[in-house]
C-alpha positions as CSV (number, residue, x, y, z in Angstrom):
1,M,-12.2,-17.1,5.5
2,E,-11.9,-13.6,6.9
3,D,-9.9,-14.9,9.8
4,N,-7.4,-16.5,7.5
5,I,-7.1,-13.3,5.5
6,L,-6.5,-11.2,8.6
7,L,-4.0,-13.6,10.0
8,S,-2.1,-13.7,6.7
9,H,-2.0,-10.0,6.5
10,E,-0.8,-9.5,10.1
11,L,1.9,-12.2,9.8
12,T,3.0,-10.7,6.5
13,H,3.4,-7.4,8.3
14,V,5.5,-9.1,10.9
15,I,7.8,-10.7,8.3
16,S,8.1,-7.3,6.5
17,S,9.3,-5.5,9.6
18,T,12.9,-4.5,9.7
19,R,12.8,-4.5,13.5
20,I,12.4,-8.3,13.7
21,K,15.9,-9.8,14.2
22,D,14.9,-13.4,13.9
23,P,14.8,-14.6,10.2
24,M,11.3,-15.5,9.1
25,A,9.6,-16.6,5.9
26,A,6.3,-17.1,4.3
27,L,5.5,-19.9,1.8
28,K,2.7,-19.7,-0.7
29,I,1.6,-23.1,-2.0
30,D,-0.1,-23.9,-5.3
31,M,-1.3,-27.4,-6.1
32,S,-1.0,-28.9,-9.6
33,K,-4.6,-29.5,-10.8
34,A,-5.9,-30.4,-7.4
35,Y,-9.2,-31.8,-8.6
36,D,-7.4,-34.3,-10.9
37,R,-5.2,-35.8,-8.2
38,V,-7.3,-35.6,-5.1
39,N,-7.7,-38.6,-2.8
40,W,-11.5,-38.7,-2.2
41,I,-11.4,-41.1,0.7
42,F,-9.1,-38.6,2.5
43,I,-11.3,-35.7,1.6
44,L,-14.5,-37.4,2.9
45,K,-12.8,-38.3,6.1
46,I,-11.6,-34.7,6.6
47,L,-15.2,-33.4,6.0
48,K,-16.4,-35.8,8.7
49,A,-13.6,-34.6,11.1
50,Y,-14.7,-31.0,10.5
51,G,-18.2,-32.0,11.8
52,F,-20.2,-32.1,8.7
53,L,-23.3,-34.3,9.0
54,D,-23.0,-37.9,7.7
55,K,-26.0,-37.2,5.4
56,W,-24.3,-34.2,3.8
57,V,-21.0,-36.1,3.4
58,Q,-23.0,-38.9,1.7
59,W,-24.5,-36.3,-0.7
60,V,-21.0,-35.1,-1.6
61,E,-19.9,-38.6,-2.2
62,Q,-22.8,-39.3,-4.5
63,C,-22.2,-36.2,-6.5
64,I,-18.6,-37.2,-7.3
65,T,-19.2,-41.0,-7.9
66,T,-22.6,-41.4,-9.5
67,V,-22.8,-38.6,-12.0
68,S,-23.4,-39.6,-15.7
69,Y,-24.3,-37.8,-18.9
70,K,-26.2,-38.2,-22.2
71,S,-25.4,-36.3,-25.3
72,L,-27.4,-35.3,-28.4
73,V,-25.7,-36.3,-31.7
74,N,-27.5,-35.9,-35.0
75,R,-30.7,-35.4,-33.0
76,R,-30.3,-38.8,-31.3
77,V,-29.7,-39.2,-27.6
78,T,-26.7,-41.4,-26.9
79,E,-26.3,-43.9,-24.1
80,S,-25.4,-42.6,-20.7
81,F,-21.7,-42.3,-19.9
82,K,-19.5,-41.2,-17.0
83,G,-18.4,-37.6,-17.1
84,D,-16.2,-35.3,-15.0
85,K,-17.6,-31.8,-15.3
86,I,-19.5,-31.9,-12.0
87,Y,-16.7,-33.9,-10.5
88,E,-14.2,-31.2,-11.5
89,A,-16.4,-28.3,-10.3
90,L,-17.1,-29.9,-6.9
91,S,-13.7,-31.3,-6.4
92,F,-12.1,-28.0,-7.2
93,H,-14.0,-26.2,-4.5
94,L,-13.3,-28.9,-1.9
95,S,-9.6,-29.1,-2.8
96,F,-9.5,-25.3,-2.6
97,F,-11.1,-25.6,0.9
98,L,-8.3,-28.0,2.0
99,A,-5.1,-27.1,0.2
100,D,-5.1,-24.7,-2.7
101,D,-3.9,-21.1,-2.0
102,A,-2.4,-22.2,1.3
103,M,0.0,-20.0,3.3
104,I,2.7,-21.3,5.7
105,F,4.5,-18.9,8.0
106,F,7.5,-20.1,9.9
107,K,10.9,-19.1,11.4
108,A,13.6,-19.4,8.7
109,T,15.9,-22.0,10.3
110,T,17.5,-25.0,8.7
111,S,15.6,-27.4,10.9
112,S,12.3,-25.6,10.0
113,Y,13.0,-26.1,6.3
114,D,13.9,-29.7,6.7
115,H,10.7,-30.4,8.6
116,L,8.7,-28.4,6.2
117,A,10.0,-30.2,3.2
118,G,9.2,-33.5,4.9
119,L,5.7,-32.3,5.8
120,L,4.9,-31.3,2.2
121,R,6.1,-34.7,0.9
122,R,3.8,-36.4,3.4
123,F,0.9,-34.1,2.5
124,E,1.3,-35.0,-1.2
125,E,1.4,-38.8,-0.4
126,V,-1.7,-38.7,1.9
127,L,-3.9,-36.4,-0.2
128,G,-2.7,-37.6,-3.6
129,Q,-1.8,-34.1,-4.8
130,Q,1.4,-32.7,-6.2
131,L,3.0,-29.3,-5.4
132,N,3.3,-26.9,-8.3
133,L,6.8,-25.7,-7.9
134,Q,6.5,-23.2,-10.8
135,K,3.6,-21.3,-9.1
136,S,4.6,-21.8,-5.4
137,F,7.1,-19.3,-4.0
138,I,8.6,-18.0,-0.8
139,R,9.2,-14.6,0.8
140,Y,11.9,-13.9,3.4
141,S,12.1,-11.3,6.1
142,P,14.8,-8.6,5.7
143,S,16.8,-10.2,8.5
144,T,17.3,-13.5,6.5
145,S,20.9,-13.5,5.1
146,T,21.6,-14.1,1.4
147,Q,23.5,-17.2,2.1
148,D,20.6,-18.7,4.1
149,R,18.1,-17.8,1.3
150,Q,20.2,-19.7,-1.3
151,C,20.5,-22.6,1.1
152,F,16.7,-22.7,1.7
153,K,16.0,-22.4,-2.0
154,N,18.1,-25.5,-2.7
155,I,16.1,-27.4,-0.1
156,L,12.6,-26.4,-1.2
157,K,13.4,-25.7,-4.9
158,M,11.1,-22.7,-5.1
159,D,11.5,-19.2,-6.4
160,Q,11.7,-16.1,-4.1
161,K,9.4,-13.1,-4.4
162,D,9.2,-9.8,-2.6
163,N,5.5,-9.6,-2.5
164,L,2.9,-12.3,-1.5
165,G,0.2,-10.7,-3.5
166,T,-3.3,-12.0,-2.7
167,H,-4.6,-14.8,-0.5
168,L,-8.2,-16.1,-0.7
169,G,-9.1,-13.4,-3.2
170,S,-7.9,-10.5,-1.0
171,P,-4.6,-8.5,-1.0
172,I,-2.5,-9.3,2.1
173,D,0.9,-7.8,1.2
174,F,0.2,-4.1,0.6
175,T,2.3,-1.8,-1.6
176,S,3.0,1.9,-0.8
177,R,0.0,3.2,-2.7
178,R,-2.9,1.7,-0.8
179,A,-5.4,2.4,-3.5
180,D,-3.4,0.3,-6.0
181,N,-4.0,-2.8,-3.8
182,F,-7.7,-2.5,-4.2
183,R,-7.9,-1.5,-7.9
184,F,-8.9,-5.0,-8.8
185,L,-12.3,-4.5,-7.0
186,V,-13.0,-1.6,-9.3
187,D,-12.1,-3.7,-12.3
188,K,-14.3,-6.5,-11.2
189,V,-17.3,-4.3,-10.9
190,A,-16.7,-2.6,-14.2
191,N,-16.2,-6.0,-16.0
192,R,-19.4,-7.4,-14.6
193,I,-21.4,-4.4,-15.8
194,L,-19.7,-4.8,-19.2
195,Q,-21.0,-8.4,-19.4
196,W,-24.5,-7.1,-19.0
197,S,-24.2,-4.4,-21.6
198,S,-25.9,-6.5,-24.3
199,I,-28.9,-7.1,-22.1
200,R,-31.9,-4.7,-21.9
201,L,-32.4,-4.2,-18.2
202,S,-35.1,-2.1,-16.6
203,Q,-34.1,0.0,-13.6
204,S,-35.9,-2.4,-11.3
205,A,-33.8,-5.2,-12.6
206,K,-30.7,-3.1,-12.3
207,L,-31.5,-2.4,-8.7
208,V,-31.7,-6.1,-8.0
209,F,-28.4,-6.8,-9.7
210,I,-26.7,-3.9,-7.9
211,N,-27.6,-5.0,-4.4
212,S,-27.3,-8.8,-5.1
213,V,-24.2,-8.9,-7.4
214,L,-22.2,-5.7,-7.7
215,I,-22.2,-4.9,-4.0
216,S,-21.3,-8.4,-2.9
217,I,-18.2,-8.6,-5.2
218,S,-16.2,-6.6,-2.6
219,S,-17.9,-7.9,0.5
220,H,-15.2,-10.5,1.6
221,V,-12.5,-7.8,1.3
222,M,-14.5,-5.1,3.1
223,K,-15.0,-7.4,6.1
224,C,-11.2,-7.4,6.6
225,F,-9.9,-4.0,5.4
226,K,-10.8,-0.4,5.3
227,L,-10.9,0.5,1.6
228,P,-9.5,3.9,0.6
229,A,-12.2,6.5,0.0
230,S,-10.9,6.9,-3.6
231,T,-11.8,3.2,-4.3
232,T,-15.3,3.3,-2.7
233,N,-16.1,6.6,-4.4
234,V,-15.1,5.2,-7.8
235,I,-17.2,2.0,-7.3
236,D,-20.2,4.2,-6.2
237,S,-19.9,6.3,-9.3
238,I,-19.7,3.3,-11.6
239,I,-22.8,1.8,-10.0
240,A,-24.7,5.1,-10.3
241,R,-23.8,5.4,-14.0
242,F,-24.9,1.8,-14.6
243,F,-28.3,2.5,-12.9
244,W,-29.0,5.7,-14.9
245,A,-27.6,4.4,-18.2
246,S,-29.9,3.8,-21.2
247,T,-29.6,2.2,-24.5
248,R,-28.8,5.6,-26.0
249,G,-26.0,6.4,-23.7
250,K,-25.2,7.5,-20.2
251,G,-28.7,8.7,-19.4
252,M,-29.9,11.5,-17.2
253,H,-28.9,11.4,-13.5
254,W,-32.2,12.7,-12.1
255,V,-31.1,12.8,-8.4
256,K,-27.8,13.0,-6.6
257,K,-25.9,9.8,-5.8
258,D,-26.4,10.4,-2.0
259,I,-30.1,10.2,-2.5
260,L,-29.8,6.8,-4.2
261,H,-28.0,5.6,-1.1
262,L,-30.9,6.5,1.3
263,P,-33.3,3.8,2.5
264,K,-36.5,3.6,0.6
265,G,-38.5,4.8,3.5
266,M,-36.5,8.1,3.4
267,G,-37.0,8.6,-0.3
268,G,-34.0,6.8,-1.6
269,L,-33.6,3.5,-3.5
270,G,-31.7,1.5,-0.8
271,I,-28.5,1.2,-2.9
272,R,-25.8,0.7,-0.2
273,A,-22.9,3.2,-0.3
274,M,-19.6,1.2,-0.4
275,G,-17.8,3.3,2.2
276,T,-20.7,3.1,4.8
277,L,-21.1,-0.6,4.1
278,N,-17.4,-1.1,4.6
279,E,-17.5,0.5,8.0
280,A,-20.5,-1.5,9.0
281,M,-18.8,-4.8,8.0
282,L,-15.6,-3.9,9.9
283,F,-17.6,-3.0,13.0
284,K,-19.4,-6.4,12.8
285,Q,-16.1,-8.2,12.4
286,R,-14.3,-6.2,15.1
287,M,-12.3,-8.7,17.0
288,H,-12.7,-7.4,20.6
289,C,-16.4,-7.7,20.1
290,N,-16.1,-11.4,19.2
291,P,-13.4,-13.3,21.2
292,Q,-14.4,-16.5,19.5
293,L,-12.7,-15.5,16.3
294,L,-9.5,-17.3,15.4
295,A,-7.7,-14.1,14.7
296,F,-8.6,-12.7,18.1
297,R,-7.3,-15.9,19.9
298,V,-4.0,-15.9,18.0
299,L,-3.1,-12.3,17.9
300,Y,-4.5,-11.0,21.2
301,Q,-4.7,-13.9,23.7
302,S,-1.4,-15.6,22.9
303,E,1.7,-14.6,24.9
304,E,3.9,-16.2,22.3
305,S,4.9,-15.0,18.8
306,P,2.3,-15.8,16.2
307,L,5.0,-17.9,14.5
308,T,5.7,-19.9,17.6
309,T,4.0,-23.3,17.5
310,G,4.3,-26.7,19.3
311,Q,5.1,-27.4,22.9
312,K,7.7,-25.8,25.1
313,G,10.7,-27.9,25.9
């Protein structure tokens, strides 16, 4: 997932550049209720093609075809009946894995749009899904003329936007104020703590929740981008207030925040500092240390443009 986020961000940067003369575009696809329309035979074949064990694929098939339910009505248990809650939950994740929140980057030429429109139609027929034109949109590079944009809009029948927003839960098209792009991480941590406000938690339980839940909320983003110090400091402060808070109010902060971040063997509590954790995750994901990463192979080993595909001819 981190590879896809990094590639999407880098290609978005390419499209946004005013130095690129060739017209380029990015298409963000949204599927209409993917779990309602998915072709399960196709999905299972794709899972096998990705190398999943036959036993695992069989378990997935059983989960989506054999589930049934019983309900309690007037203190009596009804007969079993087929339901779709587990089906929806599982199929949503598998459909997301295959199609939802997909990004397509390409050179903005008439032939590219004609081929892309045909490709999307074939994809819908094979997978049994339908493109959501109201939520799907396209972004053009500054070098794309107004006339071409209108022509391409008539072909794909999609709206145009100036910002691609997020992809796979992470921002890829940054605005001028970098901290604003990661404000949603602060909100996620604050909202999760708010959900626990009605529960009496000991400090030991809070410590478990902090390291297992609150810290992990931002992990997939921190593996890809260096968060602004203002963002990491705010998250650290929110977590510290949550740890010291009592039923009567904010509570007394008996030690400094820096001491909480020390390992237990050094007198701290082992609460990971967001900024330090961010740097550690980036170092682990550093592409020149891992040439097997998709992002490394595309961005650093390819002599062609990242948007160039197919065979030379």
